[in-house]
C-alpha positions in Angstrom: 11.9 -6.9 -154.0 11.5 -3.5 -155.5 14.7 -1.5 -154.9 14.7 2.3 -155.0 17.1 3.2 -157.7 17.9 6.7 -156.2 18.9 5.1 -153.0 21.1 2.5 -154.8 22.9 5.4 -156.4 24.1 6.4 -152.9 25.7 3.1 -152.1 29.5 2.7 -152.8 30.4 0.7 -155.9 29.1 0.5 -159.4 27.0 -2.7 -158.9 24.8 -3.7 -156.0 23.9 -7.4 -155.6 21.1 -8.9 -153.7 21.4 -12.6 -153.0 19.8 -15.3 -151.0 19.9 -19.1 -150.6 18.0 -20.8 -153.4 15.6 -23.7 -153.5 16.4 -25.4 -156.8 19.9 -23.9 -156.9 22.6 -23.1 -154.3 21.8 -19.4 -154.4 19.8 -16.8 -156.3 20.8 -13.2 -157.0 19.8 -9.9 -158.7 22.2 -7.2 -159.8 21.4 -3.5 -160.0 23.6 -1.0 -161.8 21.9 2.4 -161.7 25.3 4.2 -161.9 25.8 2.5 -165.2 22.3 3.5 -166.4 21.2 -0.1 -166.0 18.4 -0.5 -163.5 18.8 -4.3 -163.4 21.2 -6.6 -165.2 19.7 -10.2 -165.4 22.8 -11.8 -166.7 25.7 -10.0 -165.0 28.5 -12.6 -164.8 30.8 -10.2 -163.1 28.3 -9.7 -160.2 28.0 -13.5 -159.8 31.8 -13.6 -159.4 31.5 -11.1 -156.6 29.1 -13.2 -154.6 31.0 -16.5 -155.2 33.4 -16.2 -152.3 30.5 -15.4 -149.9 28.5 -18.4 -150.9 31.5 -20.7 -151.0 31.9 -20.0 -147.3 28.2 -20.1 -146.5 27.7 -23.4 -148.2 31.0 -24.9 -146.9 32.1 -25.4 -150.5 35.6 -26.7 -151.1 36.9 -26.2 -154.6 39.4 -28.4 -156.3 43.2 -27.7 -156.3 44.4 -25.3 -159.0 47.9 -26.7 -159.0 49.3 -23.2 -158.8 51.9 -24.1 -156.1 51.3 -20.8 -154.3 50.6 -22.7 -151.1 53.8 -24.7 -150.9 55.2 -25.4 -147.4 53.3 -23.4 -145.0 51.7 -20.8 -147.2 47.8 -20.6 -147.3 45.8 -21.6 -150.3 44.9 -18.6 -152.6 41.3 -19.9 -152.9 39.1 -18.2 -150.3 36.6 -21.0 -149.6 35.6 -23.3 -146.8 38.8 -25.4 -146.8 40.9 -22.7 -145.2 38.7 -23.1 -142.1 39.2 -26.8 -142.1 43.0 -26.7 -142.0 43.4 -26.2 -138.3 40.7 -28.8 -137.6 42.6 -31.3 -139.8 45.8 -30.6 -138.0 44.1 -31.0 -134.6 42.2 -34.2 -135.5 43.3 -37.7 -134.5 41.3 -39.4 -137.2 39.7 -38.1 -140.4 36.8 -40.1 -141.8 36.0 -39.7 -145.4 32.3 -40.4 -146.1 30.9 -40.5 -149.7 28.3 -42.1 -151.9 29.7 -44.1 -154.9 29.6 -41.9 -158.0 30.8 -43.5 -161.2 32.8 -46.1 -159.3 34.7 -43.7 -157.1 34.3 -41.1 -154.4 32.3 -38.0 -155.1 33.8 -34.9 -156.7 33.3 -33.0 -153.4 35.5 -35.5 -151.5 38.0 -35.6 -154.3 38.3 -31.8 -154.2 38.7 -31.9 -150.4 41.5 -34.4 -150.7 43.3 -32.4 -153.4 43.4 -29.4 -151.2 45.6 -31.3 -148.6 48.4 -30.1 -150.9 48.5 -26.8 -148.8 49.2 -28.6 -145.6 52.2 -30.4 -147.0 55.5 -29.9 -145.2 59.0 -29.8 -146.8 60.9 -33.0 -146.6 64.6 -33.0 -147.6 64.7 -36.8 -147.9 61.2 -37.9 -148.9 60.4 -41.6 -149.3 60.3 -43.1 -152.8 57.4 -41.7 -154.8 56.7 -38.7 -152.5 57.7 -35.0 -152.8 56.7 -33.8 -149.3 55.4 -35.0 -145.9 52.1 -34.6 -144.2 50.9 -34.6 -140.6 50.5 -38.2 -139.4 46.8 -38.9 -138.9 44.5 -41.9 -138.8 41.8 -42.2 -141.4 38.8 -44.3 -142.3 36.4 -44.6 -145.3 32.6 -44.9 -145.2 30.8 -45.4 -148.5 27.3 -46.2 -149.8 26.2 -47.6 -153.1 23.1 -48.9 -154.9 25.1 -51.8 -156.4 26.6 -54.6 -154.4 28.9 -56.5 -156.7 32.2 -57.9 -155.6 33.9 -55.1 -157.6 31.6 -52.3 -156.7 34.0 -50.4 -154.5 37.2 -51.5 -156.0 38.1 -48.2 -157.7 37.1 -46.1 -154.8 39.1 -48.2 -152.3 42.1 -48.2 -154.6 42.0 -44.4 -154.7 41.6 -44.1 -151.0 44.5 -46.5 -150.2 46.9 -45.1 -152.8 46.2 -41.4 -152.0 45.5 -41.2 -148.3 47.5 -44.2 -147.0 50.4 -44.8 -149.5 51.1 -41.2 -150.5 49.9 -38.9 -147.8 50.9 -41.4 -145.2 47.7 -41.6 -143.0 47.1 -44.8 -141.0 44.0 -46.7 -142.2 41.7 -47.6 -139.3 39.2 -49.4 -141.5 36.3 -49.1 -144.0 32.6 -49.6 -144.1 31.5 -50.2 -147.6 27.7 -50.3 -147.7 26.5 -51.8 -150.9 22.9 -52.6 -151.9 21.4 -49.5 -150.4 18.6 -49.2 -153.0 18.0 -48.9 -156.7 19.5 -45.8 -158.4 16.0 -44.9 -159.7 14.3 -45.3 -156.3 14.5 -44.1 -152.8 17.5 -45.0 -150.5 16.9 -48.2 -148.6 19.9 -48.3 -146.3 17.5 -48.4 -143.4 16.5 -51.9 -144.6 20.1 -53.2 -144.4 22.5 -53.8 -141.5 24.9 -51.2 -142.7 23.8 -48.4 -140.3 24.4 -50.7 -137.3 27.7 -51.8 -138.7 28.8 -48.2 -139.2 27.7 -47.4 -135.6 29.7 -50.2 -134.2 32.7 -49.3 -136.3 32.7 -45.8 -135.0 32.2 -46.8 -131.4 35.1 -49.3 -131.6 37.5 -47.5 -133.9 39.8 -46.8 -130.9 38.7 -49.6 -128.6 42.1 -51.4 -128.7 
């Protein structure tokens, strides 16, 4: 891409960004500042901040909770990322299934961030149960996880977090778990197709509301 600097001068704003989806990174960008007498700035952090909201939505990125309390009791989250689009889907859903690989003995950071953001759908409760500060919509939930290891303790920390957070605190009703251990060596290719886990997960999903 070879932009014409004179034409860039006619565009509103001091900085013009060109961005596209990356191959080895989520996105790539170039920043041009002819109005500031800088034809191209290769390290413009401010420009990257400008494109962050766009790529958060395009990549369905959900950021972790900031703990700012701006969203309390019906107010939207101040972060303009993909989670705001998930809120009506969460409220309409009968069951929310959390699916994650096992990373350092718990759920992935992406799932953790997603769960943290449930804070903005909390409702005020004048008489909350012991240990709670608010109430949440009553939903069913389930947990699907994969792991290279398959020890008796492999999923212990992840299951504990899921049960404490989603079931005990938020108050969702657990519909079950599929914990797929032994899905391949961490240094090799996934081998879940060589296990019975895919069929187990299929049957689990098919029968989750069979009662």
